[in-house]
C-alpha positions in Angstrom: 120.8 92.9 68.8 118.2 95.2 67.3 115.4 92.7 67.6 116.4 91.9 71.2 116.3 95.6 72.2 113.0 96.2 70.5 111.6 93.2 72.4 112.9 94.5 75.7 111.3 97.9 75.0 108.1 96.1 74.1 108.1 94.1 77.3 108.7 97.2 79.3 105.9 99.1 77.5 103.4 96.3 77.7 103.8 95.8 81.5 103.9 99.5 82.1 100.5 99.9 80.3 98.9 96.9 82.0 100.0 98.0 85.5 99.0 101.7 85.0 95.7 101.0 83.3 94.6 98.3 85.7 95.5 100.1 88.9 92.3 102.2 89.1 90.4 98.9 88.9 92.5 97.4 91.7 92.0 100.5 93.7 88.2 100.2 93.4 88.3 96.5 94.3 90.5 97.1 97.3 88.2 99.8 98.6 85.2 97.5 98.2 87.0 94.7 100.0 88.2 97.0 102.8 91.8 96.2 101.8 93.2 99.6 102.8 95.8 101.1 105.0 94.0 103.1 107.7 95.5 106.2 109.3 97.3 105.6 112.5 100.5 105.6 114.5 103.6 106.9 112.5 101.4 107.4 109.4 101.0 110.8 107.7 97.9 110.0 105.6 94.5 111.0 107.0 92.3 108.9 104.7 92.4 105.1 104.1 94.7 104.3 101.1 94.0 101.2 99.0 96.7 98.5 99.2 96.3 97.8 95.5 99.9 98.3 94.2 101.0 94.8 94.7 98.1 93.4 92.7 98.6 95.8 89.8 102.4 95.3 89.4 102.0 91.5 89.7 99.2 91.5 87.1 101.3 93.7 84.9 104.3 91.4 85.1 102.3 88.2 84.6 99.9 89.3 81.8 102.7 91.3 80.1 105.0 88.3 80.1 102.2 86.0 78.7 101.6 88.5 75.9 105.3 88.9 75.0 105.7 85.1 75.0 102.7 84.7 72.6 104.0 87.4 70.3 107.6 86.1 70.3 106.3 82.5 69.7 104.3 83.7 66.7 107.3 85.6 65.2 105.7 89.0 65.4 108.6 90.4 67.4 111.2 89.2 64.8 114.1 86.9 65.3 115.7 86.9 68.7 118.4 84.8 70.2 117.0 82.4 72.9 119.3 80.7 75.4 118.6 77.9 77.9 117.3 79.7 81.0 113.6 78.8 80.4 114.1 76.0 77.8 113.7 72.3 78.4 112.4 70.4 81.4 114.8 72.1 83.8 114.0 75.5 82.4 110.3 75.0 82.7 110.7 73.7 86.3 112.8 76.7 87.1 110.3 79.1 85.7 107.4 77.4 87.5 109.2 77.4 90.8 110.2 81.1 90.6 106.7 82.1 89.6 105.2 80.1 92.4 107.6 81.8 94.8 106.4 85.2 93.6 102.7 84.2 94.0 103.6 82.9 97.5 105.2 86.2 98.5 102.3 88.2 97.1 99.7 86.0 98.9 101.7 86.1 102.2 102.0 89.9 102.0 98.3 90.3 101.2 97.4 88.1 104.2 99.7 90.2 106.4 98.1 93.4 105.1 94.7 92.0 106.0 95.4 90.2 109.3 98.7 91.8 110.6 100.6 88.6 111.0 103.4 88.4 113.5 107.0 88.7 112.4 107.7 85.0 113.3 104.9 83.7 111.0 105.9 85.9 108.1 109.6 84.9 108.4 108.6 81.2 108.6 106.6 81.3 105.4 109.2 83.4 103.6 111.8 80.9 104.6 109.7 78.0 103.2 109.4 79.8 99.9 113.2 80.6 99.9 114.0 76.9 100.6 111.8 75.8 97.7 113.4 78.3 95.3 116.9 77.2 96.5 116.2 73.5 95.8 114.3 73.8 92.5 114.8 77.3 91.2 118.1 79.1 91.4 121.1 78.9 93.7 124.1 81.0 94.7 127.2 79.8 92.7 130.0 78.7 95.0 133.5 77.2 94.4 134.1 73.5 94.2 134.2 71.9 97.7 131.8 74.4 99.1 128.5 73.0 97.7 127.1 72.5 101.2 126.9 76.4 101.5 124.9 76.8 98.3 121.4 76.4 99.7 121.9 78.2 103.0 123.4 81.2 101.2 120.6 81.2 98.7 118.0 81.2 101.4 119.8 83.9 103.3 120.1 86.1 100.2 116.4 85.8 99.3 115.2 86.5 102.8 117.6 89.5 103.3 116.7 91.2 100.0 113.0 90.5 100.3 112.8 91.9 103.8 115.1 94.9 103.0 112.7 96.0 100.3 109.7 95.3 102.5 111.2 97.5 105.2 111.9 100.3 102.7 108.2 100.6 101.8 107.3 103.3 104.3 108.0 106.4 102.2 106.2 107.2 99.0 108.0 105.8 95.9 111.1 104.4 97.6 110.5 100.7 97.3 109.1 100.8 93.8 111.7 103.3 92.6 114.6 101.2 93.9 113.0 98.1 92.4 112.6 99.8 89.1 116.3 100.9 89.1 117.5 97.4 90.1 115.4 95.5 87.5 116.3 98.0 84.8 120.0 97.5 85.6 119.7 93.7 85.5 117.9 93.9 82.2 120.4 96.2 80.5 123.5 94.5 81.9 122.2 91.0 81.1 121.8 91.8 77.4 124.8 94.1 76.9 127.4 92.3 79.0 126.3 88.6 79.2 124.0 88.1 76.3 121.3 86.6 78.5 118.2 87.7 76.6 115.6 85.8 78.6 116.9 87.2 81.9 117.0 90.7 80.3 113.4 90.3 79.1 112.2 89.0 82.5 113.8 92.0 84.3 112.3 94.4 81.8 108.8 93.0 82.6 109.4 93.7 86.3 110.7 97.2 85.6 107.8 98.1 83.4 105.2 97.0 85.9 106.9 99.1 88.6 107.1 102.1 86.3 103.4 101.9 85.6 102.7 102.0 89.3 105.1 104.7 90.4 103.1 107.8 89.3 100.3 106.7 91.6 102.6 106.6 94.6 105.1 109.4 94.1 105.4 112.2 95.2 101.8 111.9 96.6 100.2 108.5 97.1 96.7 107.5 96.0 97.7 103.8 96.4 100.3 101.8 98.4 102.2 98.6 97.5 101.4 97.1 100.8 103.4 94.1 102.2 102.1 92.1 99.2 103.8 94.5 96.7 106.9 95.2 98.6 107.6 91.5 99.2 106.9 90.8 95.6 109.4 93.5 94.5 112.1 92.3 97.0 111.7 88.7 96.0 112.0 89.4 92.3 115.1 91.6 92.8 116.7 88.8 94.9 116.0 86.2 92.2 117.0 88.4 89.3 120.3 89.2 91.0 121.0 85.5 91.6 120.3 84.7 87.9 122.6 87.4 86.9 125.6 86.1 88.8 127.8 83.9 86.5 128.3 80.3 87.5 131.6 79.7 89.3 134.6 78.2 87.5 138.3 78.2 88.6 139.2 80.5 85.8 136.1 82.7 85.9 137.4 86.2 86.6 134.0 87.7 86.1 132.4 86.0 89.2 133.5 88.7 91.6 132.4 91.5 89.3 129.0 90.0 88.6 128.5 89.5 92.4 129.3 93.2 92.9 126.7 94.1 90.2 124.2 91.8 91.8 124.7 93.3 95.2 124.4 96.8 93.8 120.8 96.3 92.7 119.8 95.8 96.3 122.5 97.8 98.1 120.5 100.8 99.3 117.8 98.8 101.1 120.3 96.2 102.3 122.6 98.7 103.8 119.7 100.6 105.5 118.3 97.4 106.9 121.7 96.4 108.3 122.1 99.8 109.9 118.7 99.8 111.6 119.1 96.1 112.8 122.4 97.0 114.5 121.1 100.3 115.9 117.9 98.8 117.3 119.8 95.8 118.8 122.3 98.3 120.4 119.4 100.2 122.0 117.9 97.0 123.3 114.9 97.3 120.9 113.6 94.3 118.9 114.9 94.8 115.4 111.5 93.9 113.8 109.8 96.8 115.6 109.6 99.9 113.3 111.0 103.3 114.1 112.0 106.5 112.3 115.8 106.0 112.4 116.2 104.7 108.9 118.5 106.6 106.5 115.4 107.9 104.6 113.9 109.3 107.8 117.1 111.1 108.7 117.3 112.6 105.2 113.6 113.6 105.3 114.2 115.6 108.5 116.6 117.8 106.6 115.5 120.5 104.1 115.1 117.7 101.5 111.8 116.6 102.8 110.3 113.2 102.1 110.1 113.5 98.3 113.7 114.9 98.2 115.0 112.1 100.5 113.5 109.5 98.2 115.0 111.1 95.1 118.4 111.2 96.7 118.2 107.5 97.5 117.1 106.7 94.0 120.1 108.6 92.7 122.4 106.7 95.1 120.9 103.4 93.9 121.4 104.4 90.2 125.0 105.4 90.9 125.8 102.1 92.6 124.5 100.0 89.7 126.3 102.2 87.2 129.6 101.9 89.0 129.4 98.2 89.6 128.3 97.4 86.0 131.3 99.1 84.4 
């Protein structure tokens, strides 16, 4: 166990460092490319802010993962227990598909940041990525006789969580902070309660990359995740949660508990998204059109302010994952 814990800490530290150190370079590149968020309607910043966060966190996760894999393969990190998640032809295919899905979400978000795609086009491409992942990557476990629901439920889950985190990225630190809490919870619970070292390590890579970005975005922002980053975060949280859920068996009493834990890592943005979709539909407003009726906006209009509202939602997210991982 000691070797596994040290490896997880190493994975977190490496991606934290890569994300934090590379971010100024990504900022400069985004300014040069004109890849920025300009001031405008419902925005509080008065100067263009680089949309560099998504590139930094994805680079941190990818390069950090590659470095950890090289070190682990060479024996530098000591002896660790390796399972079957990424092993063999099926494991390699799973890893490749999940990574391709992440790159696809990042590219789609960057395209949207640049060209302001319509909601229909975004949803279509997200759906294609989710279908690919549901066929070749990971699926929702279901009881015998309900296999026909496996793919539709998987696609629904990935789309719901991805867009919930995407919608949460309109207040400094909220999306990245909730992603950090969710990924950290999956990492700790996977190792301590399920013995899934590879999943724990993958989640630690995501958590570290977000922790390296967060100081640049909270409480004051010099950089934003953009749609590229927020979709990347939401996608990975949805996938990590599915990988965490135990396969269904007739005697598996842990299935319900692991689903509760999986839902908890995305609960705050999912609940908020459900609330605004219902409220906008009730008012006759298209649910994809933004407004300031989110829970975070309501909290920010109190004495908490924006930074305080985000901190309260972080605390709520942490409490939920702690309660449902008992």
